C-alpha positions in Angstrom: -2.8 0.1 -21.1 0.7 -0.1 -19.7 1.5 1.6 -16.3 4.9 2.4 -14.9 5.1 1.1 -11.3 7.3 2.6 -8.6 7.6 0.7 -5.3 8.9 2.3 -2.1 9.7 0.4 1.1 9.8 2.9 3.9 8.6 3.3 7.6 4.9 3.3 8.3 4.9 6.8 9.7 6.2 8.1 6.4 3.7 6.2 4.2 1.1 8.9 3.8 3.6 11.6 2.9 5.2 9.3 0.3 1.8 8.5 -1.2 1.0 12.2 -1.3 4.3 12.9 -3.1 3.5 10.2 -5.7 0.1 11.8 -6.3 1.7 15.2 -6.7 4.1 13.8 -9.2 1.2 12.5 -11.3 0.4 9.0 -10.1 -2.9 7.7 -11.5 -3.2 5.6 -8.3 -1.4 4.7 -5.1 -1.6 1.5 -3.1 -0.3 1.0 0.4 0.4 -2.3 2.3 1.6 -2.3 5.9 3.7 -4.9 7.6 2.4 -7.8 9.5 3.7 -8.7 12.9 2.5 -11.2 15.5 3.0 -8.5 18.2 1.1 -5.9 16.3 -2.4 -5.2 17.7 -5.2 -5.9 15.2 -8.8 -4.8 15.6 -11.0 -7.8 16.1 -14.0 -6.0 17.7 -16.2 -6.6 14.7 -15.2 -10.3 14.2 -12.1 -9.9 12.0 -9.9 -13.0 12.1 -6.2 -12.8 11.6 -4.9 -16.4 11.5 -2.0 -16.2 9.1 0.7 -13.6 8.4 -0.7 -11.1 5.9 2.7 -10.5 4.3 6.5 -10.6 4.9 7.1 -6.8 4.9 9.8 -5.7 7.3 8.2 -4.9 10.7 7.4 -1.2 11.1 7.6 -0.6 7.4 5.1 -0.3 4.6 5.2 -0.8 0.8 3.8 2.1 -1.2 3.2 1.6 -4.9 2.5 4.4 -7.4 1.2 3.9 -10.9 2.1 6.3 -13.7 0.7 6.3 -17.2 2.6 5.6 -20.4 4.4 8.7 -21.6 5.4 9.8 -18.2 9.0 11.0 -17.8 9.5 8.1 -15.4 13.2 8.7 -14.7 12.5 12.3 -13.7 9.6 11.1 -11.4 11.9 8.5 -9.7 14.7 11.0 -9.1 12.3 13.7 -7.7 10.6 11.1 -5.5 13.9 9.9 -4.0 14.9 13.6 -3.3 11.5 14.2 -1.6 11.8 11.1 0.6 15.3 12.1 1.6 13.9 15.4 2.7 11.2 13.9 4.9 13.2 14.2 8.2 12.8 18.0 7.9 9.1 17.6 8.4 9.3 15.2 11.3 9.1 11.9 9.3 11.9 9.3 9.3 11.6 7.1 6.2 14.2 4.7 7.6 16.3 2.6 5.3 14.0 3.1 2.4 14.3 1.5 -1.0 12.8 2.5 -4.4 12.2 0.0 -7.2 10.6 0.4 -10.6 8.7 -1.8 -13.1 5.9 -2.0 -15.5 2.4 -3.6 -15.2 -0.5 -4.1 -17.6 -3.7 -2.5 -16.3 -5.7 -5.7 -16.7 -3.1 -7.8 -14.8 -3.0 -5.3 -12.0 -6.8 -5.2 -11.7 -7.2 -9.0 -11.5 -4.2 -9.4 -9.1 -5.3 -6.9 -6.4 -9.0 -7.7 -6.4 -8.5 -11.2 -4.8 -7.3 -9.5 -1.6 -10.3 -7.1 -1.3 -13.2 -8.9 0.5 -16.3 -7.7 2.3 -15.2 -5.9 5.4 -17.4 -4.8 8.4 -15.7 -1.5 9.5 -18.2 -0.4 12.2 -21.2 -1.6 14.1 -23.5 -0.9 11.1 -21.3 -0.3 8.0 -19.9 -3.1 5.8 -17.8 -2.4 2.7 -18.5 -4.8 -0.1 -16.6 -4.9 -3.4 -19.0 -5.1 -6.3 -17.6 -8.4 -7.6 -18.2 -10.3 -4.3 -21.3 -12.1 -3.3 -22.5 -11.2 0.3 -25.6 -11.6 2.3 -25.9 -8.8 4.9 -27.5 -9.1 8.4 -30.6 -7.2 9.1 -28.9 -4.3 10.7 -26.0 -4.0 8.2 -25.6 -1.0 5.9 -23.8 -2.0 2.7 -21.4 0.3 0.8 -20.9 -1.1 -2.7 -17.4 -0.2 -3.8 -15.1 -0.5 -6.8 -12.1 1.6 -5.8 -10.6 1.8 -9.3 -7.5 3.8 -9.5 -8.4 5.9 -6.4 -7.7 2.9 -4.1 -9.9 3.9 -1.2 -11.1 0.5 0.0 -11.8 1.4 3.7 -9.2 -1.0 5.0 -6.7 1.7 6.0 -7.0 2.8 9.7 -7.7 6.4 8.7 -10.7 5.5 6.6 -12.0 3.1 9.1 -11.6 5.7 11.8 -13.6 8.2 9.8 -16.5 5.8 9.1 -16.7 4.7 12.8 -16.6 8.3 13.9 -19.2 9.3 11.4 -21.5 6.6 12.8 -21.4 8.1 16.2 -21.4 11.8 15.2 -23.8 12.1 12.3 -27.4 13.2 12.9 -30.4 12.4 10.7 -30.9 15.0 8.0 -27.3 16.5 8.2 -25.8 18.3 5.3 -22.2 17.2 4.9 -19.1 18.2 3.0 -16.5 15.5 2.3 -13.1 17.0 1.6 -10.7 14.8 -0.4 -13.4 12.2 -1.2 -11.1 9.7 -3.0 -13.3 6.8 -4.0 -16.3 8.4 -2.3 -16.5 6.0 0.5 -17.1 8.5 3.3 -19.8 10.4 1.3 -21.6 7.1 0.7 -21.3 6.1 4.3 -22.6 9.5 5.5 -25.8 9.0 3.4 -26.2 5.4 4.6 -26.0 6.7 8.2 -28.7 9.3 7.8 -27.3 12.4 6.2 -29.7 14.1 3.8 -27.1 15.3 1.2 -23.3 15.4 0.7 -21.0 17.6 -1.3 -17.9 15.4 -2.2 -14.8 17.4 -3.1 -11.5 16.3 -4.6 -8.8 18.0 -6.6 -7.8 14.8 -8.4 -9.8 14.1 -11.6 -9.2 10.4 -11.2 -10.7 10.4 -7.7 -13.7 12.5 -9.0 -14.4 9.9 -11.7 -14.0 7.0 -9.2 -16.3 8.6 -6.6 -18.9 9.4 -9.3 -19.0 5.8 -10.4 -19.2 4.4 -6.8 -22.0 6.8 -6.0 -23.9 5.5 -9.0 -23.3 1.9 -7.9 -25.0 2.8 -4.6 -27.9 4.6 -6.3 -27.1 7.9 -4.5 -26.7 10.3 -7.4 -29.5 12.5 -6.1 -28.1 12.7 -2.6 -24.3 13.2 -3.4 -22.8 15.8 -5.6 -19.1 15.4 -6.7 -17.1 18.4 -7.6 -13.4 18.8 -8.6 -12.6 21.5 -6.1 -11.5 22.3 -2.6 -13.1 24.2 0.3 -11.7 27.5 -0.8 -13.1 27.0 -4.3 -16.5 26.3 -2.8 -16.4 29.3 -0.5 -15.5 31.5 -3.6 -18.5 30.0 -5.4 -20.9 30.6 -2.6 -21.4 34.3 -3.3 -21.3 34.0 -7.1 -23.7 32.7 -9.8 -21.7 29.5 -9.9 -22.8 28.8 -6.3 -26.4 28.3 -7.4 -25.3 25.0 -8.9 -24.2 23.6 -5.6 -26.5 20.9 -4.2 -25.1 21.5 -0.7 -24.5 25.2 0.2 -22.5 26.3 3.2 -23.1 26.6 6.1 -23.4 22.8 6.7 -23.8 20.5 9.7 -20.7 18.4 9.3 -17.4 18.4 7.5 -15.2 15.3 7.2 -11.7 15.2 5.9 -9.4 12.1 5.6 -6.2 13.8 4.4 -2.6 14.4 5.5 -2.2 16.3 8.7 -0.1 18.9 6.8 -3.0 19.5 4.4 -5.6 19.6 7.2 -3.7 22.4 8.9 -3.9 24.5 5.7 -7.7 24.8 5.6 -8.9 24.7 9.2 -10.1 28.3 8.9 -12.1 27.4 5.8 -13.8 24.5 7.7 -14.8 26.9 10.4 -16.4 29.2 7.8 -18.4 26.5 6.1 -19.8 25.0 9.3 -23.0 26.1 11.1 -22.6 27.1 14.7 -22.6 23.9 16.6 -21.4 22.0 13.6 -19.0 19.1 13.7 -15.6 18.6 12.0 -14.1 15.1 11.7 -10.4 15.2 10.7 -8.6 11.9 10.1 -5.4 10.9 8.3 -3.3 12.1 11.3 -0.3 10.1 12.4 0.6 10.2 16.1 3.6 12.5 15.6 1.3 15.2 14.2 -1.4 15.0 16.9 -0.2 18.0 18.9 0.1 20.1 15.8 -3.4 19.4 14.6 -4.9 19.9 18.1 -3.1 23.3 18.4 -4.4 24.3 14.9 -8.0 23.4 15.8 -7.9 25.2 19.1 -6.3 28.3 17.5 -9.1 28.5 14.9 -11.7 28.4 17.7 -12.8 24.8 17.6 -13.6 22.8 20.7 -12.1 19.3 20.9 -15.0 17.0 21.5 -13.3 13.6 21.1 -10.3 11.9 19.5 -10.5 8.3 18.3 -7.4 6.1 17.8 -6.5 3.0 15.8 -3.0 1.7 15.7 -0.9 4.9 15.5 -3.6 7.0 13.7 -5.9 9.6 15.2 -9.2 11.1 14.1 -10.3 14.4 15.8 -13.9 15.3 16.4 -14.1 19.1 16.8 -17.0 21.4 17.3 -17.7 24.9 16.1 -19.0 26.8 19.1 -22.7 27.7 19.1 -23.6 31.4 18.6 -24.4 32.1 22.3 -21.0 30.5 23.2 -19.2 32.7 20.7 -20.9 35.8 22.1 -20.0 34.9 25.6 
């Protein structure tokens, strides 16, 4: 299969919004690569070794690539994307001196080219992400997530995903019921079960992500513990009180909700998260760039959440918020 490839060079703060726009315009997959700089702090707490420049991308910029299937009106997509990027300053994101390039790539060439850069990666004290095609011998205490990201591109290497996994490791309790909003490749759902959750409902509106997550869950032998649905939280809430709700393996209220999505999207469903959580439940929200930290904090507090913690990596933030217990609500 032949894919149209559109490549955007823009500032790192704008990368998630541009990736979101590509998905909204019909991209079958999006890949992001950030710049390398000798002055940029890299996390070496788990033994990562950065001995060579990772790329020659302009400092402070990122390359965002979107892949569109044959038959796409590609000129329309390109024109709309340029217009959307030009409008980013209205939302507090400066794309800088961005460029947009187009090309074509065969699916088999793309698959072979990117896989050589995806190696086993220890992302927390206990969790290691291992691509299915790599040989790896784990240590006794390591929990392995087998992953083939496919066109969903969720490898766990981006700071927002790593933040979520590390935060899950400290927040999750044995036996928890979890909802993963915007599951992508399913990595957070798999990690939750590996860390002790009893069951997970993984949600995504993108059918490509739903397919990818389903396959990765099978790779890890967790079909009985994780249910994947093409839906969002509002859809699940609507199902809860109908006959369709009987098909849900995880029914609200739950112990923990995790979402690794754009800050703008997180702000849209904070009230829904509050409704699906048990009193005393935990909400982990990641995907938040530093310029949106105050907005998300204000949204969480306005909805009645308590800010328990916030975890940072580079310029990204993950919030850990708690729903008050019933006696606290009454007080």
